[in-house]
N, C-alpha and C positions, 0 to 999 in steps of 0.2 A: 599180291594174294599169298596166302599161306601155302606152303608146299606140303604134299601128302606124306613124303618120306620123313621119318623121325631119326634123330641121332641122340646119343646119350648126352645128358646135361653135363656141363663143364665140371671138372674136378673141384672147382672152388666151392661147391656147395657142401663139401665136408668141412664143417665149421670147426675152427680151432678153439682154444681155451679163452675164456673171458675173465680169467683170474687177474688180480691186481699185479702191478709190477713188483720186482724184488725189493726196491727201496721201501715200499710200504710195509712189507713183512719185516724188514730190518727195524724200522722205527717202532712198529707194533711189538716186536719181540723185546726190544730194549725197554719199552713202556711196561710190558707185563713183568719183566724181571725186576725192575725197580719197585713196582707195586708189591710184588711178592716179597722182596727184601724188607720192605717197610712193614709188611704184615708179620713176618717172622721176627723182625727186630724193631718193634715200635719205639724202643728206647733211643734209637738213632735220632729221633726228632727232638730230643732234649737239647741238643747242641744247635748252634746257629747254622752250621753247615748241613746238619740233618734236616732242619726245617726248610732250608733252601732246596735240598734234594726232594723233600716231600712235595713242595710246591711244584717243582718241575715234573715229578712223577705223576702227581694227581691232577694237575691242571694243564701245564704247558704241553707236555707230550700227548695226553689224550686229545686235546684240542687240535694239535698238529696232526695227529694220526687221523682224526675225523675229517679234517680239512683235506688231507692228502687223498683219503678214500673218496670223499665227495668230488673233488676236482678230477680224480682219475675216472670215476664212473660218469661224471658229467660229460667228459670228452669222449669216453668210450661209447656212450649211448648215442653218439652222433654217427657211429660207423655202420656200414652196411652189414658187417658181421653181427653186430649186436641186434640190428633190426630183424635179421633172418634167423636169430637164435630160437625164435618161437616157430614151431613147425607149421603153424597156420600161415605164416608169412613166406615160407620157402617157395611156393609157386610164384609169388610176386617177384622174388629175387630171380627165379628161373626165367621169368619172362623178359628180363633184361638181356638175355642172350638169344632171343628169337631173331632169326635171320630174315627180317622183313622190315623194309624201310617205312611201313605204315605204322609200326609200333613206336610211338613217340618216346616212351622211356628207354626202349632198346636203342634207338638212334642216338639219343643223348649219351647213354652209357657207353656204347661201343665206339663212339667217336671222340670220347673224352671231352664232351661238351660240359660234363659235370665231373667232379673228382670221383674216380671209380670206388674209392673206399668210403666216400661220404655221399653216395648217389641218392639214397633215400632221404637223408636229412636235407640235402641241398634243395631238392624239389618239393618236399612236403613240409617245410618250415616257412612260416610267414616271415618276410623281411621287414615287417613293421617293428616298432620300438621294442615291444615285448614278445616278439615272435618266438624266440628261443625258449623263454619261460613258459609260454603257452604250450609249446611243443612238449615240454617236460611234464606239464600238468596233464596233457592228453595222454602221455605215456603212462602215467599212473592209472588212468582210466583203462588203458589198454591192458595193463597187467591184471586189473580186476576182472575185466571181461574174459581174458585168457584163462585165468585160474578158476573162474566159475563156469567155464565152458559155455558161455552165453554169446559167443561170437557168431555172426551170421555166416551163411554159406558164401555169400559174396560181400566182401568188405567195401564199404562206401565211405567217401569223405564226409566229414561233419558238415561242411559247407561247400558250395560250388567252387571249383578251383579259380582263384583270383588271377586275372590277367597280369596283375602286378608282379607275380612271381615269374611269369614268362618274360615280361619286359625288363625285369631286373638284369637279365643277361642279354636278351635279344634287342631291346630297345636301343636304337642308335647305331646298331651294327650295319655294315654295308650290305651284307648278304640279306639281312632282314628287310631293309628298306628297298632293295632291288626287286622284291616280289611285288607284282602289280596289285595283288589283293591287299597289300599293306600301305598303299599310297594314302596320303592324307586327304581324305574326303569325309563328308558327313556319314557315309555308310561303311567306311572301312577303318582306317587307322584311328581316327578320332573316336569312333564308336568302341574300338578295342581298348583304347586308353581309358575311356570313361566307364568301361565295363558293360556297355549296352550290347556288345557282341562278345561272346565267349570264344577264346582261342580253341578250347576243347569241345565246344558244342556247335561250332559254326559250320560243320561239315568239312572243314579243312584238316583239322588235327583231332579227330575224334576216336582214335584207336589207342587206348592206353595199355593196361596190362592184359586184359582178356584172358585170365588164367584158366577159364573153362574150355579153351580151345587149344591148350598147349600140347595135347596128345597128337594133334595133327600138324604141329609146327616143326620146322627144321631149325636147328640151333647153330649159332656161331660158336666155334670151339674155344674162343678166347684168344688173347694176344699171344703171339709166338714168343718163346723164351729167347732172350738174347745171349 
């Protein structure tokens, strides 16, 4: 049960910068300087070396810069920091620290069952073939909803949570199979695998983020510094 006493949220909720890495700025600066040089001295392209320089400055480096930026933000968009950079998502990040073993996301996060810096992405991305691409497309939709201020008071999943995402990590584990409710019968494990019984709606693991009750919760202060 939730405890009535409240404590301050962990300091981790002060989000850091999401700007690109220094090497991106280096390549971008070199690209900009070369293009500027060609604009100031277009006669440089009359020589073979100048044409090669123009090709590098106008095609190779811009493509490289674009790819570096894309790759950087593709990976950065998987981080918990990125997910919580929208204020509407901060309560969901805060719920990861609820000191209550009924909170499934909190249990996974606090016990390192999922990578702490990729907790959101790990649990909310489908492990199907195009799961990561689908997650990015949904992310574009999230941006639209966020900037148009059309997001609901309670955020819900697009589709019911697929047991496949749970079994991706838990399926076959000794601890999972030792639970009597997970034994292989027509009404338990087989039904879970086939999706006829939901892990999150079966009455066993039905407490997720519950962000509207956080004011009454007690929070784990986070891992101790070593």
